[in-house]
N, C-alpha and C positions, 0 to 999 in steps of 0.2 A: 502413522505418522509418517514414515519413510515417503508414502508418495506425496505428501507436502512441503519436505524439504526442499528442494529445487524448483525453481522459476525458470522461464525461458528468459527474462531481462529482470535485471535488479535496477531501482531507480532511487538514488541515495539524494535526500531531502535536506540531508543536514545542513544546517547555518542558513536556511531561506528563509524568505517572508510568508507568512501563508499563502499570499497573492503568487508570488514566484512558484510556489513548493506547487502550489495545485493548476497552474501553468502549465508545468515544467511532467507534472502528470496526466493532462487532459491529453497530448497527442496520443502515445501510448495507450491509452486507456481505451481510447475509443477507435482505433486501427485495430484493422482485420491479422495486422501481420502477428499479433502477439495472444496467445492463449492464456499465459499465465504472466503476473508481474508481483517482483517480492518489492515492497514499498518500504524504506527503511528511511521513518521518520523520527526515530528518536523518541527519548523520554521527554526530558527537560521541561518546562514546565506545564506539558500534556496540551498546548493550546494548537499545535501542530499535527499532534497525532488524533484528536481530535477534531480538527478540521477536515483533515485528510478523511477520517473514518466516516463523517458528514457527508462528505462530496461523494464519495463511493455510495453510500445509502441513497443518496439523492439524484444519483446522475441519471437515473432512467435504462441502465443497461439489465441485462438481466445476471447479475453477476453471483460469485459464491464469495465472499470476502472471509478470510480467516484470521483471526489476531492472534500474532505470536505466542502471546500468555495463554491461549486456550491448548497449543498444541507443545507449551514447553519446550518453545525453538532458543537457542543463544540469542539474546536480546531482547528476550520476549516481549514484553508492552512496546519497544520501539522498533517492531516490526508488524506489518498487515501483509499479507498474502490476496490476492485478485485473480481469480481462475472466470475465464467467460465460455 
């Protein structure tokens, strides 16, 4: 689990609309500059978390996506880790 505890950048999407959150995630996700991203979307109603995870699944990039709850990370289901 320790190898998944750090990422090159963290993107905090708290308080954003789904549209704004996906727009904020798009640049770093498609950038070759970063190989790992910690996405903090929070728990809330689950709408933002689900939209982010759906976007990552459908983006067309070969990604490894790990849900915080699967690693028992602090914040659990409010975090998604992305490795390119």
